[in-house]
NUKENU-600655 format. One record per residue: residue in one letter; x, y, z of N, C-alpha, C, O in turn. Coordinates in steps of 0.1 Angstrom, whole numbers, plus 5000, padded with zeros to 4 digits. Each point is the difference from the previous one (the first is absolute). Example, Ala and Ser with C-alpha at 12.3 -4.5 7.8 and 13.67 -1.06 7.14 Angstrom:
// residues 2
A/5132/4943/5078/4991/5012/5000/5009/5012/5000/5010/5000/5007
S/4986/5011/4986/5009/5011/5000/4992/5011/5008/5005/5011/5001
This chain:
// residues 361
M/8499/6747/3924/4990/5006/5000/4995/5017/4994/5007/5008/5006
I/4985/4997/4987/4993/5013/5003/4993/5004/5004/4988/4999/4998
S/5017/5007/5011/4994/5010/5013/4991/5010/4988/4990/4995/4997
K/5014/5014/5000/4994/5015/5001/5006/5001/4980/5011/4998/4994
L/4974/5006/5001/5005/5005/4984/4996/5016/5003/4991/5005/5007
E/5021/5006/4980/4995/5008/5000/4999/5004/4992/5010/4996/4994
L/4979/5014/4994/5002/5006/4989/5000/5010/5001/4993/5005/5009
K/5015/5005/4981/4999/5014/4998/4998/5006/4986/5010/5001/4992
N/4981/5003/5005/4997/5000/4983/4996/4995/4991/4997/5006/4989
I/5001/4978/5014/4998/4986/4993/4983/5003/4999/4991/5002/5009
K/5010/4998/4980/4988/4999/4994/4989/5006/5004/4998/5011/4994
C/4995/4987/5014/4983/5005/5004/5005/5006/5014/4995/5011/5004
F/5013/4986/5002/5011/5003/5011/5009/5012/5002/5011/4999/4994
N/4988/5012/5013/5009/5009/5000/5005/4995/5011/5012/4996/4998
S/4983/5002/5015/5011/4990/5008/4990/4993/5008/4990/5006/5003
A/5011/4976/5002/4997/4997/5007/5009/4987/5007/5009/4994/4993
V/4989/5004/5018/5002/4992/5011/4992/4987/5001/4988/5000/5004
F/5019/4987/4992/4992/4986/5003/5005/4995/5009/5012/5000/4998
N/4985/4995/5012/5002/4991/5011/5002/4985/4994/4991/4997/4991
L/5018/4994/5011/4997/4986/4998/5001/4993/5008/5001/5006/5011
S/4999/4980/4991/5000/4992/5013/5001/4982/4991/4999/4998/4988
N/5002/4994/5021/5002/4988/4995/4984/4997/4990/4998/4991/4991
L/4995/5016/5011/4985/4991/4993/4996/5020/4991/4994/5008/5007
T/5009/4995/4986/4994/5016/4995/4988/4997/4988/5000/4993/4990
V/4989/5014/5015/4993/4999/4986/4995/5019/5000/4996/5009/5009
F/5006/4989/4971/4991/5013/5001/4990/5000/4991/4999/4993/4989
C/4991/5017/5017/4988/5002/4997/4996/5010/4993/5008/5009/5000
G/4981/4992/4993/4994/5011/4995/4994/5002/4990/4999/4990/4994
A/4994/5023/4999/4992/5003/4987/5007/4996/4987/5012/5002/5001
N/4984/4993/4989/5007/5002/4992/5006/5008/4993/4992/5005/4992
S/5019/5000/5007/5010/5011/4995/4999/5008/5009/4995/5011/4996
A/5008/4988/5018/5002/5005/5012/5014/5003/5002/5003/5010/5006
G/5010/4978/4987/5007/5005/5006/5006/4987/5004/5010/4997/4994
K/4986/4993/5017/5005/4988/5003/5010/4989/4994/5007/4993/5006
S/4992/5008/4978/5012/4992/4996/5009/5009/4997/5011/4994/4999
T/4991/5015/5000/5014/5009/5001/5005/4997/5010/5011/5004/4997
A/4989/4992/5014/5010/4998/5006/5004/4982/4999/5012/4998/5002
I/4981/4993/4995/5005/4991/4994/5010/4998/4986/5010/4993/4998
Q/4985/5016/4995/5013/5002/4988/5011/5007/5000/5010/4999/4992
S/4987/5013/5021/5018/5007/5001/5003/4989/5008/5011/5003/5004
L/4987/4985/5002/5006/4990/5007/5004/4988/4988/5011/4995/5002
L/4982/5001/4988/5003/4995/4982/5008/5007/4996/5011/4995/5001
L/4988/5012/4996/5011/5011/4992/5012/5000/5007/5010/5002/4993
L/4992/4996/5020/5013/4999/5007/5008/4987/4997/5012/5000/4996
R/4981/4990/5007/5003/4984/5000/5003/4993/4986/5007/4991/4998
Q/4985/5018/4991/5005/4990/4984/5014/5012/4999/5011/4995/4997
N/4987/5017/5006/5013/5011/4995/5011/4986/5008/5005/4994/4991
Y/4999/5002/5018/5010/4996/5008/4999/4984/4991/5010/4995/4995
N/4979/5000/5005/5003/4988/4995/5008/4999/4985/5008/4991/4997
C/4988/5020/4995/5010/4997/4988/5014/5016/5001/5003/5009/4992
G/5001/4990/5018/5009/5010/5005/5002/5016/4999/5009/5008/5002
K/4979/4994/4994/5002/5016/4994/5000/5009/5013/5007/5010/4999
L/4986/4986/5015/5000/5005/5011/5023/5010/5002/5005/5011/5004
N/4998/4979/4993/5018/5002/5006/5001/5010/4985/5012/5003/4998
T/4980/5001/4993/5005/5010/4990/4996/5015/5001/5002/5010/4993
G/4989/4986/5023/4995/5015/5002/4990/5006/4993/4998/5013/4999
K/4996/4977/4995/4989/5001/4989/4989/4992/5001/5001/4988/4998
L/4986/5018/5005/4986/4986/5002/4993/5002/4987/4995/5010/4996
S/5006/4979/4998/4991/5002/4988/4986/4994/5003/4997/4989/5006
L/4996/5019/4989/4982/5002/5001/4998/4988/4989/4992/5004/4992
V/5012/4985/5006/4991/4991/4991/5010/4988/5005/5012/5000/5001
G/4978/4988/5001/5005/4985/5003/4993/4991/5005/4987/5000/5001
E/5021/4990/5002/4992/4988/5002/4983/5002/5008/4989/4996/4996
Y/5012/5010/5014/4992/5005/5011/4991/5010/5000/4988/5000/5003
F/5016/5008/4994/4987/5013/4993/5011/5008/4992/5013/4998/5001
S/4981/5011/4991/5005/5006/4991/4988/5011/5001/4989/4997/4995
V/5014/5018/5013/4995/5010/4997/4996/5011/4989/4991/5008/5001
G/5018/4990/4986/5006/5006/4993/5010/5011/4999/5011/4999/5007
H/4987/5009/4987/5006/5015/5003/5007/5006/5014/4995/4997/5011
T/5016/5010/4989/5001/5006/5009/4985/5011/5007/4995/5000/5011
R/5003/5007/4979/4985/5009/5003/4990/4990/5006/4992/5007/5005
D/5004/4982/4997/4992/4991/5004/5003/4997/5013/4990/4999/5007
L/5021/5000/5000/5006/4995/5010/4998/5011/5006/4992/4998/5008
I/5012/5015/4992/5003/5016/5005/4981/5004/5004/4990/5000/4993
S/5012/5001/5016/4986/5009/5010/4996/5012/4991/5008/5008/4999
H/4978/4993/4993/4993/5010/4993/5008/5012/5010/5005/5009/4993
S/4996/4992/5018/4996/5015/5003/5009/4995/5013/4994/4997/5011
P/5024/5002/4986/5007/4999/5011/5005/5007/5007/5006/5009/4994
V/4993/4992/5015/5008/5007/5017/5010/4998/4998/5002/4988/4998
G/5013/5024/5000/5011/4997/5007/5009/4997/4983/4994/4998/4989
E/5017/5002/5014/5005/4994/4987/5011/4988/4996/5009/4999/4993
S/4984/4993/5018/5005/4985/4999/4987/4990/4999/4989/5002/5004
L/5017/4988/4990/4989/4987/4997/5009/4989/5010/5012/5001/4999
S/4982/4990/5011/5008/4993/5004/4989/4989/5009/4989/5002/5003
I/5019/4988/4999/4996/4982/5003/5007/4997/5012/5011/4995/4996
S/4988/5005/5017/5002/4994/5008/4997/4990/5009/4988/5000/5005
I/5021/4992/4998/4994/4987/5008/5011/4998/5012/5012/4997/4997
D/4984/5004/5015/5006/5003/5010/5009/5007/4998/4998/5009/4993
D/5014/4992/5012/5011/5008/4995/5009/5001/4987/5012/5003/4999
V/4978/4993/4993/5007/5000/4985/4991/5008/4995/4988/5001/5000
N/5021/5006/4994/4994/5010/4991/5007/5003/4987/5012/4999/4997
F/4973/5006/4991/5004/4999/4986/4997/5009/4998/4988/5000/4996
V/5018/5017/5002/4999/5010/4997/5001/5005/4985/5012/4999/4996
S/4977/5006/4995/5002/5008/4990/4998/5016/4997/4990/5006/5005
D/5020/5000/4988/5000/5015/5001/4987/4998/4985/5002/4994/4990
L/4987/5015/5015/4990/5002/4990/5001/5012/4990/4991/5002/4993
K/5019/5005/5007/5006/5011/4991/5010/4992/4988/5004/5004/4989
K/4999/4986/5018/5007/4993/4987/4994/4984/4989/5004/4993/4991
A/4984/5009/5020/4990/4990/4989/4997/5002/4989/4995/5011/4999
Q/5007/4982/4990/4990/5000/4985/4989/4991/4999/5000/4987/4998
P/4989/5026/5003/4987/4991/5001/4994/4985/4990/4990/4992/5001
Y/5021/5009/4991/4997/4985/4991/5011/4995/4995/5002/4996/4989
D/5012/5003/5029/5005/4992/5001/4995/4985/5003/4989/5002/5004
Y/5013/4983/4996/4994/4987/5007/5008/5001/5014/4997/4991/5008
H/5015/5023/4995/5005/4993/5010/5001/5012/5009/4996/5010/4994
I/5009/4991/5020/5001/5013/5007/5012/4995/5005/4999/4988/5003
S/5013/5018/5001/5012/5001/5004/5004/5003/5015/4989/5005/5003
F/5017/4995/5009/4999/4999/5012/5013/5012/5002/5011/5000/4994
D/4983/5010/5015/5010/5009/5004/5015/4991/5004/5011/5003/4994
S/4989/4992/5010/5012/4991/5004/4999/4985/5000/4989/4996/5003
P/5020/4993/4995/4995/4987/5002/5002/4996/5012/5009/5003/5008
P/4975/4988/4995/4993/4999/5014/5005/4988/5000/5001/4993/4990
H/5001/5002/5022/5008/4994/5008/4985/4983/5000/4988/5003/5003
L/5015/4982/4993/4992/4994/4998/5003/4990/5016/5002/4988/4999
D/4997/5016/5008/5004/4991/5015/4984/4993/5005/5000/4994/5011
H/4989/5007/4983/4988/4998/5004/4996/4985/4993/5000/4998/4988
D/4998/4994/5022/4992/4986/4998/4988/5001/4987/4995/4989/4996
L/5001/5024/5000/4991/4996/4991/5010/4997/4985/4992/4995/4992
F/5015/5005/5005/5007/4999/4991/5011/4988/5003/5010/5000/4993
S/4988/4991/5016/5009/4988/5000/4989/4991/5005/5005/4989/5002
A/4981/5010/5002/4994/4989/5007/4991/4997/4989/4996/5009/4992
D/4999/4977/5008/4990/4998/4994/4993/5013/4998/4999/5010/5006
F/4996/4985/4978/4988/5010/4996/4988/4995/4994/5004/4994/4990
N/4982/5004/5011/4996/4997/4990/4987/5008/5005/4995/5002/5011
Y/5000/5001/4972/4993/5009/5001/4985/4994/4988/5003/4991/4992
L/4985/5014/5007/4993/4995/4992/4992/5008/5001/4995/5004/5010
S/5002/5002/4973/4995/5013/4999/4982/4995/4998/4997/4988/5001
A/4990/5025/4996/4990/5001/5006/4992/4987/4992/4990/4993/5002
Y/5019/5009/4986/4996/4990/4989/5007/4990/4996/5012/5000/4995
R/4979/4988/5009/5010/4986/5001/4993/4995/4983/4989/5005/4994
L/5021/4984/5001/4996/4993/4987/4991/4990/5003/5001/4992/5009
S/4985/5011/4980/4986/4991/5002/5006/4984/5001/5012/4997/5003
P/4976/4992/4996/5004/4992/5002/5007/4991/4987/4995/5005/4990
Q/5012/4988/5008/5006/5000/4986/4997/4981/4999/4998/4994/5011
N/5003/4998/4979/5001/4987/4997/5015/5001/5000/5003/4988/4999
S/5005/5019/5001/5018/4998/5000/5005/5008/5003/4994/5011/5000
Y/5014/4989/5005/5009/5012/5009/5014/5001/4989/5003/4991/4993
D/5006/5021/5006/5010/4999/4997/5012/5000/5013/4997/5007/5009
T/5015/4986/4991/5011/4997/5003/5010/5014/5004/5008/5005/4992
N/4991/4997/5017/5015/5015/5003/5013/4994/4996/5005/4996/5011
F/5003/5001/4978/5006/4993/4998/5015/5011/4996/5011/4998/4994
E/4984/5015/5014/5010/5010/4995/5006/5002/5013/5011/5006/5002
S/4980/4988/5011/5010/5004/5014/5004/4984/5004/4995/4990/4994
D/5012/5009/5017/5008/4988/5006/4997/5003/5015/5006/4993/5009
K/4983/5020/4994/4998/5000/5013/4979/4997/5000/4992/5000/4991
L/5007/4999/5021/4983/4996/5003/4995/5013/4996/5002/5009/5009
D/4991/4993/4978/4990/5010/4997/4989/5000/4993/4999/4997/4988
L/4989/5006/5022/4986/4999/4993/4994/5009/4995/4987/5000/5001
G/5018/5009/4994/5001/5012/4993/4983/5008/5005/4990/4996/5005
I/5015/5017/4990/4993/5009/5010/4982/4997/4995/4990/5005/5005
Y/5011/4988/4986/4983/4998/5000/5000/4989/5001/4992/4994/4992
G/5015/4997/5018/4996/4986/4996/5002/4991/4991/4998/4987/5000
Q/5006/5019/4991/5003/4994/4986/5005/4985/4999/4995/4991/4993
Y/5021/5005/5024/5010/4990/4997/4990/4997/5011/4996/4989/4996
A/4997/5013/5014/4992/4994/5013/5003/4986/4995/5011/4995/5004
I/4981/4997/4989/5001/4988/4995/5013/4991/4993/5000/4987/5000
A/5009/5019/4995/5015/4998/4997/5006/4998/5011/5009/4992/5000
A/4989/5013/5011/5010/5002/5008/4998/4987/5009/5009/4992/5001
L/4977/5009/5005/4996/4986/5008/5004/4986/4991/5001/4990/5007
V/5000/5009/4979/5002/4991/4996/5020/4997/5003/5005/4990/5007
R/5001/5018/4989/5015/5001/5003/5003/5003/5012/5012/5000/5003
Y/4979/5004/5005/5010/5000/5010/4989/4995/5015/5003/5003/5012
G/4985/4990/4985/4988/4995/5009/5008/4985/5011/4996/4998/5012
D/5014/4995/4983/5007/4989/5002/5010/5004/5011/5004/4992/5007
M/5001/5023/4995/5014/5003/5007/4993/5010/5014/4989/5005/4998
P/5016/4997/5012/4993/5005/5011/4998/5021/4995/5005/5009/4992
A/4982/4990/5018/4992/5008/4994/5010/5013/5007/5004/4998/5011
P/4999/5011/4984/5005/5012/5002/5002/5003/5016/5010/5000/5006
N/4977/5004/4999/4997/5002/5012/4998/4989/5011/4988/4997/5001
Q/5018/4999/5004/4996/4987/5007/4990/5003/5010/4989/4996/5000
K/5016/5011/5007/4991/5005/5013/4987/5006/4997/4994/5005/5010
L/5001/4995/4980/4987/5006/4995/4998/4985/4997/4994/4994/5009
A/5010/4999/4979/4999/4989/5000/4993/4986/5007/4992/4991/4996
K/5014/5011/5019/4999/4993/5010/4987/5005/5006/4990/4993/5003
H/5011/5022/4997/4986/4996/5008/4987/4998/4995/4990/4999/5006
I/5011/4999/4973/4989/5000/4993/5000/4985/5001/4989/4996/4997
C/5019/4991/5006/5000/4989/4996/4997/4998/5014/5005/5005/5009
P/4982/4983/4991/4996/4995/5011/5008/4989/5009/4997/4991/4993
G/5008/5005/5014/5007/4990/5008/5014/4999/4997/5005/4988/4998
V/5003/5022/5001/5015/5005/5003/5003/5009/5006/4996/5011/4998
D/5011/4985/5013/5005/5006/5011/5008/5010/4999/5011/4999/4995
E/4985/5009/5010/5013/5016/4999/5016/4999/4997/5008/5005/4993
V/4992/4981/5019/5015/4995/5001/5007/4990/4990/5012/4997/4998
D/4977/4999/4997/5002/4989/4986/5008/5004/4991/4996/5009/4993
D/5014/4986/5007/5015/5009/4989/4997/4993/4985/5008/5003/4991
R/4978/4988/5008/4995/4996/4984/4996/5009/4995/4992/5007/5006
A/5013/4999/4974/4997/5009/5000/4986/5000/4990/4998/4990/4993
I/4993/5020/5008/4987/4997/4992/5004/5006/4987/5007/5010/4998
S/4984/4982/4990/5007/5003/4990/4988/5010/4992/4988/4997/5001
L/5015/5012/4992/4994/5009/4997/4986/4997/4990/4990/5006/4997
A/5014/4983/5000/4984/4997/4992/4991/4994/5016/4990/5004/5006
R/5017/4987/4997/4986/4998/5016/5000/5012/5010/4992/5000/5009
A/5012/5007/4990/4997/5016/5009/4991/5004/4992/4988/5002/5005
F/5014/5001/4981/4994/5004/4991/4980/4995/5003/4992/5006/5007
K/5008/4983/4986/4987/4993/5002/4996/5002/5016/4990/5009/5000
E/5012/4988/5008/4995/5005/5016/4997/5014/5001/4992/5005/5008
A/5015/5002/4985/4995/5018/5003/4992/4995/4992/4990/4995/5007
M/5007/5004/4979/4987/5001/4992/4987/4995/5005/4989/5005/4998
K/5015/4981/5012/4991/4999/5006/4991/5007/5008/4988/4997/5001
L/5019/5012/5004/4997/5011/5013/4987/5011/4995/4994/5007/5008
I/5003/4994/4978/4996/5007/4991/4993/4993/4989/4994/5008/4992
S/5006/4984/5005/4991/4990/4996/5000/4982/5005/5007/4992/4993
A/4989/5005/5013/4997/4990/5008/5005/4986/4990/5011/4995/5000
D/4979/5002/4994/5011/4989/4992/5006/4999/4986/4999/4991/4991
F/5008/5024/5010/5011/5001/4991/5010/4988/4996/5000/4991/5009
D/5007/5006/4979/5008/4993/4996/5002/5003/4988/4991/5003/4992
I/5025/4996/5004/4998/5005/4991/5013/4988/4989/5011/4998/5005
V/4986/4999/4986/5011/4992/4994/5006/5007/4984/4994/5004/4990
T/5019/4995/5015/5009/5008/4988/5008/4994/4989/5001/4988/5000
S/5005/5018/4989/5006/4989/4987/5006/5010/4999/4998/5012/5002
S/5013/4979/4994/5014/5014/4988/5000/4991/4988/4998/4988/4998
H/5005/5026/4992/5001/4991/4981/5010/5007/5003/4998/5011/5004
L/5013/4985/4995/5016/5001/4995/5003/5008/4988/5006/5011/5000
T/4990/4983/4990/5000/5003/4987/4993/5011/4997/5006/5006/4991
L/4984/5000/5011/4994/5007/4997/5003/5017/5010/4996/5011/4998
D/5012/4981/5014/5002/5015/5008/4985/5003/5007/4996/5011/4998
K/4995/4980/5010/4988/5002/5001/4997/4994/5015/5010/4995/5005
V/4981/5005/5001/4996/4991/5014/4986/5005/4998/4996/5010/4993
S/4997/4980/5015/4988/5000/4999/4995/4995/5015/5009/4996/5008
N/4978/5004/4996/4996/4997/5011/4982/4996/5000/4992/5005/4992
T/5003/4985/5018/4985/4999/5002/5000/5005/5014/5009/5004/5007
F/4977/4994/4993/4998/5005/5012/4987/4989/5009/4989/4997/4994
S/5012/4999/5015/4986/4989/5007/4990/5010/4995/5001/5012/4999
A/4985/4980/4999/4984/5001/5000/4997/4995/5011/4997/4988/5003
G/5003/5025/5007/4992/4991/5016/5006/4987/5004/5011/4996/5002
A/4976/4999/5000/5004/4984/5007/5009/4991/4990/5007/4991/5004
T/4992/5010/4986/5000/4993/4993/5016/4996/4993/5008/5009/5001
A/4994/4983/4995/5014/4998/4993/5003/5005/4989/5012/5002/4998
Y/4982/5001/4997/4995/5006/4984/5008/5012/5000/5002/5006/5010
Q/5004/4997/4979/5012/5010/4995/4996/5012/4994/4998/4998/4988
V/5001/5012/5016/4994/5014/4990/5012/5008/4996/5010/5003/5008
R/4988/5001/4980/5006/5012/4995/4998/5015/5007/4989/5004/5001
P/5023/5003/5003/5000/5010/5003/4988/5014/4997/4995/5008/5008
V/5002/4990/4980/4992/5005/4993/4984/4997/5001/4992/5009/4997
N/5007/4979/5007/4986/4994/5009/5004/4999/5014/4999/4989/5006
T/5004/5025/4999/4999/4997/5016/4998/5014/5003/5003/5001/5012
G/4995/5009/4982/5001/5015/5002/5009/5006/5006/5010/4993/5004
F/4989/5017/4998/5013/5009/5001/5009/5004/5013/5010/5007/5001
G/4982/4987/5009/5007/5005/5012/5013/4990/5003/5011/5004/5001
I/4985/4983/5001/5012/4991/5000/5011/5001/4992/5012/5002/5004
S/4985/4998/4984/5012/5005/4995/5008/5014/5005/5013/5002/5000
N/4978/5006/5003/5007/5018/5001/5006/4996/5016/5011/5005/5001
V/4986/4991/5006/5001/4999/5013/5015/4986/5002/5009/4999/5008
A/4990/4994/4984/5010/4991/4999/5013/5009/5003/5005/4999/5011
P/5001/5008/4981/5015/5006/4996/4998/5011/5014/5011/5001/5005
I/4980/5006/5000/5003/5000/5016/5005/4989/5016/5006/5002/5010
V/4989/4990/4985/5002/4991/5008/5013/4994/4999/5007/4997/5010
L/4998/5001/4979/5012/4997/4994/5012/5010/5003/5011/4997/5004
A/4984/5015/4993/5012/5012/5007/4996/5002/5009/5004/5011/5003
A/4988/4983/5009/5008/4999/5016/5003/4989/5002/5000/4997/5012
L/5001/4995/4983/5011/4987/5003/5008/5003/4989/5003/4990/4994
C/5000/5018/5002/5015/5002/4994/5003/5008/5000/5004/5005/4990
T/4997/5005/5022/5006/5011/5006/5010/5000/5010/4996/5000/5012
R/5014/5000/4988/5007/4989/5015/5001/5011/5011/4999/5011/4995
E/5002/4989/5018/5000/5008/5010/5008/5009/4996/5012/4998/4996
G/4980/5015/5004/5011/5013/5001/4998/5007/4993/5006/5010/5000
G/4982/4987/4989/4996/5006/4984/4985/5004/5006/4994/5000/5011
Y/5006/5003/4969/4989/5006/5000/4990/4994/4991/5002/4992/4990
L/4986/5013/5014/4993/4994/4993/4987/5010/4997/4992/5001/5009
I/5005/5003/4983/4990/5012/4987/4990/4994/4996/5001/4990/4993
V/4989/5012/5011/4985/4993/4992/4989/5014/4998/4996/5007/5010
E/5000/4995/4979/4989/5009/4994/4994/4999/5001/5000/4990/4992
N/4984/5010/5015/4988/4992/4992/5001/4986/5004/4997/4992/4991
P/5007/5003/5024/5000/4982/5003/4985/4994/4997/4998/4988/4996
E/4989/5025/5005/4989/4994/5000/4995/4998/4986/4989/4996/4997
V/5021/5005/4994/4987/5001/4984/4997/4983/5001/5007/4991/5004
H/4984/5009/4992/4988/4991/4995/4998/4985/5012/4997/4989/5000
L/5008/5022/5009/4996/4985/5010/4982/5000/5006/4992/5009/4997
H/5005/4981/5012/4990/5005/5012/5004/5003/5004/5012/4999/5002
P/4977/5012/5006/5007/5008/5019/5007/4987/5009/5012/4998/5003
A/4978/4995/4999/5008/4986/5007/5012/4996/4998/5010/4997/5008
A/4988/5002/4978/5018/5005/4992/5017/5004/5004/5012/4996/5002
Q/4976/5016/4998/5009/5011/5002/5005/5003/5016/5012/5003/5003
S/4979/4994/5004/4994/4999/5015/5015/4989/5003/5005/5002/5011
S/5000/4989/4982/5008/4989/5003/5015/5001/4995/5010/4995/5005
L/4990/5012/4984/5008/5010/4994/5005/5011/5007/5010/5005/4994
A/4988/5000/5013/5005/5012/5006/4999/4992/5013/4997/5009/5008
A/5005/4979/4998/5004/4993/5017/5015/4993/4995/5011/4998/5006
L/4987/4998/4979/5012/4993/4993/5014/5013/4999/5012/4997/5003
L/4983/5014/4993/5010/5006/4998/5006/5013/5013/5010/5007/5001
S/4977/4992/5007/5007/5003/5016/5006/4992/5005/5009/5004/5008
L/4988/4982/4990/5013/4987/5006/5010/5000/4988/5007/4990/5000
T/4995/5017/4992/5013/5000/4989/5009/5012/5011/5012/5000/5003
A/4978/5009/4999/5007/5014/5006/5006/4996/5018/5007/5008/5007
T/4988/4980/4997/5009/4999/5009/5009/4987/5001/5003/4993/5010
C/5000/5004/4977/5008/4991/4995/5017/5011/4996/5009/4997/4993
H/4988/5017/5014/5012/5008/4998/5001/5001/4986/5011/4999/4995
V/4974/5005/4996/5006/5004/4988/4991/5011/4998/4988/4996/5002
Q/5014/5021/4994/4995/5006/5003/4985/5001/4987/5004/4997/4989
V/4989/5005/5012/4987/5004/4991/4997/5003/5002/4995/5002/5011
I/5007/5008/4973/4988/5011/4998/4990/4998/4987/5002/4994/4990
L/4987/5011/5014/4987/4995/4992/4997/5014/5000/5001/5009/5009
E/4994/4993/4978/4987/5007/4993/4987/4993/5000/4998/4989/4994
T/4991/5017/5012/4985/4994/4998/4983/5011/5001/4997/5010/5007
H/4998/4983/4985/4987/5010/5004/4990/4992/5006/4988/5003/4999
S/5017/4982/5010/4992/4996/5004/4997/4999/5016/5007/4994/5008
D/4983/5011/4994/4997/5000/5020/5003/4983/5000/5008/4997/5010
H/4988/4991/4981/5001/4989/5003/5016/4996/5009/5003/4994/5011
I/5004/5011/4981/5016/5000/4999/5006/5009/5013/5011/4997/5005
V/4985/5009/4998/4998/5011/5011/4995/4991/5018/5005/4999/5011
N/4983/4997/4984/4994/4993/5009/5006/4987/5005/5000/4997/5011
G/5006/4998/4979/5007/4984/5002/5010/5007/5007/5000/4998/5012
I/5013/5012/4983/5013/5002/5009/4993/5006/5017/5006/5001/5010
R/4984/5001/4988/4992/5009/5016/5001/4985/5009/5006/4997/5010
V/4983/4992/4980/4996/4985/5007/5016/4991/5006/5003/4994/5010
F/5004/5009/4980/5016/4991/5003/5005/5012/5013/4997/4995/5011
A/5010/5018/4990/4999/5005/5010/4996/4995/5008/5008/4993/5007
K/4982/5008/4995/4988/4995/5017/5002/4987/5000/4995/4994/5010
E/5010/5000/4984/5000/4980/5000/5012/5000/5003/5002/4990/5008
N/5007/5015/4990/5015/4998/5000/5004/5011/5011/5011/4998/5003
S/4982/5014/5005/5005/5005/5006/5016/5007/4997/5010/5001/5008
L/4989/5003/4980/5007/5009/4992/5006/5010/5013/4993/5002/5010
E/5020/5004/4987/5002/5008/5002/4997/5017/5000/5009/5005/4993
N/4982/5005/5013/5001/5013/4994/5006/5004/4993/5011/4997/5004
G/4989/5011/4982/5010/5001/4992/5005/4989/4988/5007/5000/4991
F/4987/4993/5013/5005/4984/4991/4998/5006/4985/5009/5000/4992
V/4970/5007/5006/4995/5002/4992/5000/5013/4997/4997/5007/5009
T/5006/4999/4978/4998/5014/5000/4993/5003/4990/5003/4993/4990
V/4985/5017/5007/4991/4998/4988/5000/5017/4996/4994/5009/5006
N/5017/4992/4981/5003/5013/4995/4981/5005/4990/4995/4994/4991
S/4999/5017/5016/4983/4999/4998/5006/5017/4988/5005/5010/5006
V/4994/4992/4983/5004/5006/4989/4991/5008/4995/4993/4993/4993
R/5000/5020/5007/4991/5008/4992/4998/5009/4995/5004/5008/5009
A/4992/5001/4980/5006/5008/4998/4988/5014/5006/4988/5001/4998
S/5018/5007/5008/4995/5015/5001/4997/5013/4992/4998/4999/4988
K/5002/5012/5017/4999/5013/4990/5017/5004/5003/5008/5002/4991
S/4993/4999/5020/5013/5001/5001/5012/4991/4995/5011/5005/5002
G/4988/4982/4992/5008/4990/5001/4994/4988/5001/4989/4997/4998
R/5025/4993/5006/4998/4989/5001/4999/4998/5018/5003/5009/5008
V/4993/4977/4998/4998/5002/5014/5004/4987/5001/4996/4993/4991
V/5011/5003/5017/5004/4985/5006/4998/5002/5012/5007/5007/5007
T/4979/4984/4997/4999/4996/5014/5007/4986/5001/4999/4993/4991
E/5010/5002/5023/5003/4990/5003/4991/4998/5013/4994/5007/5009
I/5007/4979/4988/4986/4995/5007/5010/4982/5008/5005/4993/4991
T/4996/5003/5021/5010/4995/4999/4987/4984/5006/4989/5004/5003
I/5012/4981/4999/4989/4998/5000/5008/4987/5020/5009/4992/5002
D/4984/5012/5005/5005/4993/5020/5000/4988/4997/5000/4997/4988
S/5001/4994/5023/5002/4989/5000/4987/4995/5005/4998/4988/5003
D/4993/5020/4998/4982/4995/4998/4997/4999/4989/4994/4990/4997
G/5007/5020/4992/5000/5002/4988/4993/5008/4996/4996/5000/4988
G/5000/5013/5022/4999/5011/5000/5009/5012/4993/5012/5003/5001
L/4977/5005/4990/5009/5008/4994/5003/5016/5011/4992/5006/5006
S/5021/4995/4991/5005/5015/5007/4989/5013/4996/4997/5008/5009
D/4999/4993/4978/4999/5010/5000/4985/4992/4982/4997/4990/4993
M/4999/5023/5009/4992/5001/4985/5002/5010/4989/5006/5011/5001
D/4990/4985/4988/5002/5011/4987/4990/5002/4994/4992/4991/4998
E/5004/5023/4997/4989/5001/4991/4998/4990/4986/5010/5001/4993
G/4980/4990/5001/4999/4992/4993/5013/4989/5001/5006/4998/4990
F/4997/4997/5020/5009/4989/5010/4985/4989/5001/4993/4999/5010
F/5006/4992/4974/4991/4989/5001/4987/5003/5006/4993/4990/5001
D/5000/5021/5002/4990/4999/5002/4986/4999/4991/4988/4998/5002
Q/5017/5002/4989/4987/5001/4984/4990/4990/5009/4989/5005/5004
A/5015/4978/5000/4989/4994/5008/4987/5006/5003/4988/4998/4995
E/5021/5012/5017/4987/5002/5010/4993/5015/4991/4988/5004/5000
K/5021/5002/4994/4995/5011/4991/4984/4995/4992/4988/5003/5001
D/5021/4987/4993/4989/4989/4990/4985/4997/5009/4990/5008/4999
L/5009/4986/5006/4996/5000/5014/4992/5007/5006/4989/4995/5002
L/5012/5014/5002/4995/5013/5006/4990/5007/4990/4990/5006/5005
R/5012/4995/4985/4990/5002/4987/4992/4986/4994/4993/5000/4989
L/5008/4993/5017/4993/4988/5001/4986/4999/5007/4989/4996/4995
F/5015/5007/5018/4994/4999/5011/4998/5011/5004/4995/5002/5010
């Protein structure tokens, strides 16, 4: 698990320290810099995945995130002569004097050691942009591993291919599925756990999947309320199709792994957002480090409610509130205690509803 992320001269940060916990939330105004912390982790993991970290270079383009040129990564007003990304005791340091502004990579001062589980554990990432509902979805025939795609574009294909197999995170699956004792040795299938988890967000949820092998495509339909009639995803709105990859990713991240989701609230009703927050909090209790970026107070409040109702230990949830000031970026660390209370507040921390109400009344 990552406990601390430290950035120096990365994008909008001359220097910043982020403390992370089992469940970490990044929030703040648009363009405040909250995405930069997550993007730094994505850069490291995608370079490890393709074997480039071992070469002493960090490519700035890849599957998870493409920052652009070196000049796009380096702070516009750097302090000192080095750029660095540090996760716990693992440091990636680059000499700014050697940086070429239009290169698509930076070189490390010395080959980094890669003995952090960020580089070995399960890793699932879902971008803020997720694929809209489709009549059919592509199969990821290039991979022999369970891969949902960063836009959720392979989620239905993964459900078709692996649905009858045990859910990778059996601890979470057993929490979700009713009537299965914790000590029961029977494995819960991914399809069963997925359906039960989705019902926590949409009570009448059901799904039927189909494989079209000759077209390298899959398709699905959803239930239409209390009837047995099945409808296409394009006729059910965006919410269900957007949340399905998140739920699958939670169930497919093995214990000890990482789940990063940007804007999980997209296209969801406030009640569904709260339910999803509870599910992601439950995922974090099943030995998955969950990292979220959100603009939704319903997500944050849903996590607070889960913390209170399940007596999560103090420090289990950390919120990093990021805002811009005249002197630079300010990071305020806020923890959620076992009663759902907040250890601190920050200017602009989900207070817009109160401000609007004061103007109305």
